[in-house]
N, C-alpha and C positions, 0 to 999 in steps of 0.2 A: 504493500500500500504506500501511497505518497500522500503527503500533507501539503496543501497550498494555503498559505496565510496571506490575506490581503489587509492592507490599511484601508480605511474607508474614505474620510474626507480628503479630496485631492487625488484619490486613486480609483476606487470603485465608483465614487461619486465626485462630480465637480462642485457639489454643494459644500459650503463650510457652515456646519451647524451653529457654531457660536455666532457667526455673522448674521445668519437668518434669525436667531433669537435676539440678537442685538438690534436688528431692524424693527423688531416689535416694541422696543423701548427706547429707540433713538440713540443707540450707542454703537451702531454698526461700524462707523469709522474708527473708533477707538479699538474695537474688537479686531478689525482687520490689521491695524498697525501692530498690535501685540502678537497676533498670529504669525505675521510675516517675520517678525524678529525671532520668534521661536523656531519656525521652520528653517530659517537660515542659520540656526544655532548661535544666535546672538544673546539669548537669555535661556535659562533652563526651562524645559517644557512644563514641569510641575508648577513653577512659579507663574508662567504665562497662563496656564489653565486656571489657576486660582484667581489671577487678576481678571481674566475675562468673565469667569462665573460670578465674581463679586459685582461686576457691573450689572448683572441680571437680577439682583435682589429686588423683590417686590413685583416681578413680572407675573401676571396672572396665569393660571393653568390654561385658560382659554387661549391666550396669546401664545403660550409655549406650544400648545398643540397645533396652532395655526402655523407656527414656524416649522415644526416637524412634518407637517403636511406638505411642505415645499421641498423636502429632501427627496431626491430621485437618484437612481443609478445612472451611471454614464452610459452612453450609447454602446450597445453590444455587450455590456457587462453581464446581462442576464443570460446571453448565449454562452459566454465563457463558463459561468457558474453552472449552468445546466449541463454542459458537456463534461465538466469535471465530475459532477455528481453521477452522471450516467457511466463514467469511466471507473467509478468506485474510488475516486480520490476523496480524501477527507478535506472538506473546504472549511475555512475559518476566517473570521474577521477579527482582527486585533486593532482596536481603535481607542484613542483617548477621547473620542467623541462619545455620543450618548446612545444608550440602548434603544430608547424610544424612536429616535430618528432612523437608526439602522433598521429596526423592525418595520417601521412604516414604509421605508423605501423598498425593502424586500417584498413586503406584502403587495405593494402597488405593481411591482415588476412580475409578480407571480413566481418567485423563486425562493429557495431556502438554502441555508448553509448548515453545516453540521455543528459548528461552534461559534459563539459570539462572546468575545471578551471586550467589555466596554464599561464606561463610567455612567453614573446616574446623577441627576439633579434633584436633590430632596426638596419637598414642598411642605409648607405649613400653612394651614388656613387658606388653601387654594392659591398660594403664591410661592414662587421660588425663594429659597432662603438666601441665595447668593453663595451657597457652599456647593461642593462637588464631592461625590463619593465614588469609590470603585478601585479596581486593581491596577489601573494604568494611570495613576497620578504620580506617585513616587515609584511604583513598580515599572519595570521596563519591558519592552516587547521581546527581548532575548529570553528573559526568564519565562514570560508567558508562552513563547513558542516552544521552549524546551519542556516546560511542564505539560503542554498539550501533546507534544510528540511522545512523551513518556506515557501519558494516559492512554493514547490510542495505539501505542506500540509501533511507532515509526522511528527509524533511525534518523538522526539529524542530517545525515548525508542525503536522505530522501525527502527533505523538506524544501519548499520553495517559498520565498518571501517576496511580496510585491508592495512597494511603497514609494513615497516621494519626498518626505520631509525628515528633518533632523531626528524627530522622535522615532522614526523607523530605522535609523542607523543600527541600533543594537540587534534587531532581528535580521537585518540585511547582512550583518557581519557574521552571524552564526549559522545562517541557513545554508543548505547544500547548494542552492542556486538563488542568487539575489537579483531581482529584476527591479530596476528603477522605472517608475512610471512618470515620465517627464520630470525627472528629479530636480530638486534644488541644487545649485552649484556645490554646496558643501556635502551633498549626498552622493552625487554621481561617481566620485572615485571609489566608493565602496560597493558599487554595483557590478555584477558580472556582465550584465547587458542592460540596455535602455530601450524602452518602447514609448511611443507617443499616442497609442490608441489600443483599445481592447482587441481589435482585429490583429494588430501586431503582436500583442501578448499571446493570442491564440496560436500564432505562427511559431513563437518561441517555445511554447508548451508542446507543440507538435514536434518541433525539431529536437527537443530534449526527451521525447518519447513519454511525456506525462500524459499527452493526448495522442490519439491515433489520427494521422492526417487523412 
């Protein structure tokens, strides 16, 4: 068996969940600035995530759900996931983004993955608290990938990681095959190969015999 682990924001989706949430409370510009600094490895990811979520304090559940409704998969992402599932590959999403947005996008696309490791935005009295919870705040994606590989019985040499930003570097560095999806400049040197579309990714997976051509 092979395990393919995807980042979500910027990889499987061109949506940025924190920015969509920020648009609902008028702080999208601040969100985007913090996100770019984190993805370019200028500030630590955990700190950037806490800063962005702090800006969301008081956002209503209704507006948060409206933001998650806008999260969609990138063109052809559903095809790649479907083919991996049909091939018996264990598919996973490892994201510092939020479970609800990932689940909503998968539902709309009519696809599923085997594992989702993501963060959560707690609410009190129908509003976001400004805090964030989950395994991928301080935790890193290399540990998440290694734990998942151990759980499903896949050797690390048989893992594939696909990502674009600095917080993807840990999993890209330990995976058997690291694929940069239009990666940030600080990330590209750690990638075995780079793709710019899901159709290109499908070609790489076929060339590496993860999928049958």
